[in-house]
N, C-alpha and C positions, 0 to 999 in steps of 0.2 A: 389479399396479400395472404390474411392469414389463413383463410381456407387451403390456401392453396399449400402451406408452408404446413399443415396439417396433413394433407395428401401426399405430400413428398414425405415426410415421414412415417406416414402409413405403408406406404411401397417399401421404405426401407428395413422397419420392423418388419416387414414379412422377408425380407431378404436375411434377416440375420440368421436365421437356423442353417442358410447353405455358407454363409460366412464362416458360423462359428464352427459349423464339418470342415472347414477347409482349412481352417487355423490350428487346429490342433489335432494330434493324434491320440491321445485318453479319454477322448468324448464316446460312449457308449451312445451313439447315436444314428439315426437311420441314414442310407446314403442321400448324400446332395440331392439325388433327382427328385425324391419325397420329402425332403424334410419340412417339418411344419414346427407348430407350436409346442409339441411335445418333445422332440426333437433338441429342444432350448431348456425347458423348464422340468424335464423327466431325470434329471442326475444332478448332485452339489457343482460337477466340472461346468456343466451348462449355466448354472445361477450366476456361477463366479465370473466367467467369460462375460456374460451381458452384463454384470455389474460394473466390470470392467471399463466398459464404453462409455460408463458413468463420466471416467475422470477428466473425458473432453470438456467437463462444462468448469472444472477450475482455471483458473486465470492460464495464457498462455507462459512460456519460458520466460521471455520479454517486459510482459506486461506488467510487474511487481514494480520495476525500478523506472518504467517509463513513468508509469500512470501520476507520479507526484511530479513528475517532468512540465507534464501535460498540464497539470492543473493544480495546482499550487504555492503559497502562500509566501515561499520561503525560497525562491528561484526565479532567477532570468532568464529568458531565451533569445531568440535569436527571430521571432517576432509576438507578437501577445496574439492570443487563441481569439477564435473569432466568437467565442462563447461570452467573454465580457468587453466586443465592440457592440458599439451603437449601432442596434441593427443590422449585426453580421452573423447572429444564429437566430434561425427560426424553427418551427417544424416543417419545415422543407428538407433541413440537415438533419432532422432528427434520427437519430439511430436508436439500435436493442429491443424493438419490440419484434423478437424472436420470440417463439414458443416449442420449435423442434424440440428441445432436449427435453422439454417437460411431458411429452408425450411417450415420449423414447421411457421414463419414469414411470411414469402411470400404467404403462403398457404392462412392464414388468412387476407392479405392484400387482395391478389386477389378472395376473396369471401365475404368479408364485403360489400355485393350490395344489401342489401334484402331492398327495397324501403318501406316497411311498418315500418321499423324500422327509426323514424326524424333522419336527415341528422349531427343533430349535435352532436346525441349519436354517431352513426356511426365515425365519425368524432374524435371524442374522443379515440373510441380503438383504431383505425387507427392511433391517434396518441401515445397511448402506445406502438403499436407494430411496430413504426417507432422508436422511442426512444429505444427498444430493439435491434432494427437492425442496428443503429447507435453504440449503445453498443457493439454490437456482432463485428462487422467490425474496431470500433478501436482499440478493443483488439488483431485482425486480423493482422490490420495494422503495430500495434506496432511492434509484432512480426517478422512478413516476409516481411512488405515493402508493394510490390506490390503483390496485390491479386485479380483473378477473384472477379469482379462487378456483382452478380445477385440479379435481381428484382423483378421474379417470383420462382414460385415453376417449376422445371423440371421436363419434363418426362424423365423416368428411360432409352427411347433412344434418349433421346435430342442430339444432337451433342457439342449444349455448355457446355457438362458435360467436355468436352475434348477438351476445348479453352485455351487460355492463358493466363495471370493475363496481369491485367491491370494498369494504374499507380496511386499512392500515391496521385497524384492530384488528379484524377477522384474519387478515394476513399472518400478524404476528403472531395472535394465537395459534395459529395454523402451523405455524414453520416452529414457535417452541415444543408444540404436541409431535412433530416429528422427528425436532431433536431428543424431545424427550423418549419417544419409542427408540430410535435408535441407540442411546446409550445405556437403554434396557435390557437391549437384544443383541445388541454388538459384543462380538466375543475378544476381538484381540483385544489386548489392552495395550499392547507395546508391539513396534514393527524396529527391529535394528535398521530396516533401508530409512524409515522416513519418510516412506513415498506412498504409503495406504493412508485409509481412511481407519482409527483405533476408534475404541471408547473414549477414550481423552480429548482423541484431536474433536471429537462429537461434541465434549466438554467446553472445548476451547473456543469453540464454536457460538456454543449457546452462550458463553461470558459475552462476545461479543455483538451479539445480536441483540442480547439485553441490553446491554451497557448502548448500544447505540441508540434504542427507540426509547430507553429508559431517559437518555437527558435530549433526545431528541423534543419526547411530550413536556419535558420539565423547562425548557431553555425556547423552544418551538410555541409560544403559548398560545397562539393564533387559532389551533385543533380544540384548544379547550380541553386539553386529554391530560394535565397537569395533576390532577388528582390520580390519576392511575402510574405516576411515575417510579413513584418508589416501589411497590412492586416489583415491576421490571429491574429496577438496580439492585434489591434484594436476591433478584435468580441470578444476577452476572456474578454480583459478588457470592453466591453458594457453587454457580459453577464452577469460577476459577478456584476457590477454594476447596473443591475436589480436587481439581487439578492438581493444588500445590500438595493437599496432602497424600496424594498417591505416592508422591517421593519416586516416581522415573525419571523427572527432569531436574536439570537445575543449572544454574547460570552457568557456563564454559567462563571459568577461570583457570586459562593456562598458566598464568603465573608470569606473564609478560604484559608490553603495551599492544600485543595483538590480540588480547583475549577477546575482543568484540570484533574489526574486522575479520580474523580468521572464518566467523560465522558465514562469509560471505562471499570468501575468496576459497574454501574447501571445494574441494571434486565430488566428494562426500559428506552430505550430511551432517554436522558437527552434533551426534547424535546425543548429548547430553541437554542442549537445548533446543534443537532444530526438532517441531513436532509434526511439521509437514511440509515435503519439497517437491521441489521439481528437478529432478535429475537429469544431468547430462549422462550421454553415452557416445561411448567415441564406436562402437559396434553397428548403435542405427543412425551416426552421424548426425547427433540432435546435440545440438551444442547453442549457446545464449550469445548474443550481440553486443554486453557492456560495453568492452574498449572498445571499440566501434562507437557506439551511441556516445562515450564521454570524450576521444577522443578527436574525432573528425571535426573538421569545421564544414561537412557540408552534408553529410551522412543523418548525423542528430538536431536535436535544435539547440545546442551547444551549450545547454544548460548549465549555471552560474549561481550559486547560492549568492545570497545579496546579505551584507554587514548588516542587519537589521537582525537578521537572525541567528547570523554568527553572535552577534552581540549577548546572546540570550545563554551560552555556555558559561559556565560558571566557571572561576580558578581554582584548582587545584587543592588552596584549603579552604575552598566551601565558600569564599565571600564572590562578590558578586562583580564581574568586569565595569560593568558601568556605573558603579559607586567610585572608579577610581578616576580620581579629576585629573581633565584631561583626557579619558577617556577616546574622545571620538576624532583625535588627533594623532594616534598615536600610527606609526606604520607598520605594514603588513608583517613584516620578520620580526616587529617586536609584540604584535597583539593577539599573536597566536601562541604565546610562550607558556608556558606555566597553568594550563587552560586544562580541563574535564578531557582525559584522553581521547574520548570518543572525537573530539575536533580534530585529532591527528591523524585517526584512524577513518575520517571523512573526508575531509580533502588531503591536498598537498599544500603541505608544507615544513617547515624545518628541515631534517635530515632524509624526508623521502627519497627513496632512488628508484630510478627502472633501469631495469636491463635489456639490452641489445648485443643483440649476437654473442651471447654470454659474457658480455661488459658492462658492470655494476655505472650507471653514469646517475649525478644529478637530478633529478626530477621536478623544480619549481613549477610553480601555473604558468602556464603558456597560453600566450594573450591573441595566438590564430585560434585558440578555443575559445578561452573562459573570456567573459564580458566583465566579470566585475573583482576576478582575482581569487575568488573562491572554488577553485577545480574541484569536481567528485573523484573521489578514487573508492568508496564504499565498494562497489561491485567488480572494479577494475583488477583485472591480474597485473604484477608489475612488468612483465615481458612485454615489448616492443611488437613481439610476433602477434600479439591478439588483436593489436589496433586495426589491421587491414581489413577484417572481415567479420564473420561470426564466426569464430573461434573458441568463444570462450568454454572451459569446460568445469568453472564451477557449479553446483549446483544455487541453485534460489531458493531461498524460505518462503512460505506460504504462512506457515503458522509457526512461533516460539515461544519460548517459555515466558521470557521479555515482557510478552506483549499480555499475557495470562497475570503478571505481575500486575501491569498496569492497570488491565480491567478493574483487578481485584481493589488497588487502591484506591481506584478515581470512583467505583462505587461504592465503596465504603466514605469514601471522602464526602460523596454526594447526599449519602443519608446521614449523615454527620456521628457516623458512630465508627470513623477511624482511630484506633489508639497508636501509640507511640510504638508495640511492638510492630504492628500491622505496614509502621511506614517502616519501620527499622527490615522486614521482610522483603519487602518489596522496592519502593524506590531507594531509600538507605543502601538494599544490595546493589542495585544497580549503580547508584555514584561509589560506592566502595571498588567496585568493579573499574572502576572510571578514574582513579586513582585520587577522589576526594577524598579530604582526612577528616572536614568535619560536617556536623548536621545533619550524620544518617543515622541517628541511634531513635531521636525525637522529634516530634512533629513541628516543622515551622511557625513563627508566631509573628512576623514581621513579613508583610507584604512588599513586594518588590517593584516599587514606582516605576521601573521602566517596562516590565510586563502588564503592568496595570494603562501605563500611557499608549503604549504602541501596540497592547495586543487586546487585553480583555477589561473591557472599561468598565463591565459588570461583574466584575466577582471581587467580592472585598475577601475573600477568604485565604490566607496565605497559604495552607493546605492545598486547596484545589489549583492555586498559580501555579503554584510549584511542580505539583502531578503534570498539570500540563504543560510546564516547560519539560521537564523530564520525555514527556511522551512524544513532545515533537523533535528532539535531539535524538534519542533513543531508536525511535521508527521509521527516522529520515526516509526518504528515498523506496519506502516498502508499500506502497501505495494506501495511505491512509489519509493523507491529510487532507483532501479535499472533504470527504464525509464527516471529520475530526470538524471542520469550520462549518459543516452544514448542521452537525448536530448541536453545536453550541451556539449558534446563528451568529456566527461572526463570517459571512461571506464578505462582506464589505473589504476584508483582508487583502481581499484577492486582488484589490485595486490602488495598493501599495506599490510605492514608487520605487523601482530596481537599483539600490546603492550598493557601491562596492566599496573596495577598497581606498585608504585615506591617500592621496597623495601630495603630497609637500611645496613641488613646484613642476610648472612643466620643465621641457628639455634638462632633466636632471635625471638620467636610466640610473634604475634602482636595482637591488641587489635582496631578490624574495626570499632565498633562502638561507642568505650571510655564507657564501661558498666562495667568497672573493669574483663570481663571473656575475657582469652587468645582464639582466634577464630584461626587463622593457624601459621603454620611457616614452612618455605621451608629450606630444608637440602642440602648437598652436601653426606653426609654421614649417614646415618640411625642412628637416637638418639637412646643410649641407655637404656635413660627412657624417654618416652615419656609422655608427661601431659597428663591426662585424659580429653575429651571434645576438643583436639585441635586437627584440620585436619592439616595431615603434607602433604609437595609436596615435593618431590624428583625433583630438578632443577638440578642436574649433569648432563645433556645432553639431547637431545632431545626427546620427542617433547616441553619438557617445560623446558624454561632455563631461566638466568638473564643474562642483556644486558654486565654486566662486570664479569659473572663468581659467583663471591662470594656475588654481590650486582648489584640494577639499576633496570629499568624496568624488569616485566615480559614480556619473550616473548614466543611466542607458534604456534608451526609447521612451525618453519622457517626452517626448512630441507625440507619441500616440497615444490617446485615451482610455482608459479604460472605465467602464460604467458596470455597477453591482444595482439589481433590484433585485427584492426580497422573494420576487415569484421565481427566481434562477436557483432555489433551494431545492427545484424539482425541476426535472427535464422535462420538453413535452414530448407527448404522445405525436410519432411520426405523422405527415400530413398524407401520406398512403394508405396510412393504417385507419387514421382517423374517416376517411371515407368513405371505405369499404363497412366500414361498422360505425356508424357515428354514434353509435346509444354510448361507446367510451367514452366520450367527450372532454374536450382537452383540458389539461391543468392550468388554472387561471391563471393569466399572464400572457399566456403562449396564441391568446385566442388569434 
């Protein structure tokens, strides 16, 4: 299979010249019938057009918000992932061992040598190519650990096609070398469309890579690489600080409660904060399906946040919700009040409204979709027109400045060098945008027992704990969560129960948004006279129950076991690929 992938890619590369010639009128190239390598590499237009093909390596427009739905610890879905079921996932279900994109990149790097194009121009496009090679390898390393390092386009009979894997230390060093080259040679510093790779996007990715690998080595101690962690953490901090000092980006502060959510529902990327985005296009009929995914009872997984995660949102005065006496028996309408403003911009609550045929209507959580009460709106447009298919026109962020601030704060905290000024410029700034009024200027000194007992029992540093709190909240549904748990070595959190809002009693309809209209009722015995407009949910038996039978927290799928084992921090090499090349050797635990 690996050889076949290279053969297919080899053939596709030979066709690139013809493709490029046919799709542009600006290239000074030979006719399609005689197009060859020189037709691509003899002009800047050719180099630009070729490197544009690398953007397909970036996540599909629907991937960022789907990733956390499919594998995270803060949401319930319609079923438990096979990855977490006993015996539900083996190397025969394994995916991701595909190297086509790499050969495309390496072919470009090897052939971008035409002396008629100035070195600075060639280096710019080589920098773009090496950025994408770094991106490609980072994703492979996160998934599989050790992988073969290939830095040239291999012939179909090259023995290297059947070589073993290289150590993650070599892969990491090679990724960083590619990013350093890209940062030094990509000439564009800013792109108003936020859809192309710039110098500071490169530094942003470097901060992401080095933070991941630095904390991975610190907490995944079985690799014996702990003594190399700080060097990577320092590189993460330095890269993030380079972005911060450039003064190109800033947090979106629109002066209202939508400063956060507007980042995710705007058609054009919010250029102040978004660094890289996948942009929808009406002319190309390119849309995303977030509304359909988060409102349909059949199309998506019916992702619903769990109460354990909702509990981590602070009160707006900076105090902890979980310190309030009786917080665990507060009903939905009251528990969401006076919280971090990011909460009301992430879930349906309070005065959230929807639009249907131009009419504004209340938008409480809908229990024909949601399992727990906490229904996402972060990526959803308010007009119900978008609910019926892949019609969403909002751009999808792939990198934004808030992540850079979080990367910087965490790297500095892990190094033990974070200052009050660092805190104020990063976590403090994020919390200020969220309406939080205290604790934004100085480092926290008190460890939150709720976070310690329910999330990270190995963390005793209140600064690291609070950074992890904010990272979870700020970046939720942006595709980071699973690999954050991997690098922190907390995969066991994926097995936590899926709990929902507190229900005081069965058979008593609840008004979830205090608009005077009853929304949902939970029952043991089906009501004889149901109220029109109320959604009724049976909690007499699994999959949905109440913690104490007739009252308590909603529970979903308690009857389906979830199992974690540490070997799952890496995915298996797919079975077929291992049969073709046994020298790859399977990741431990997946044999």
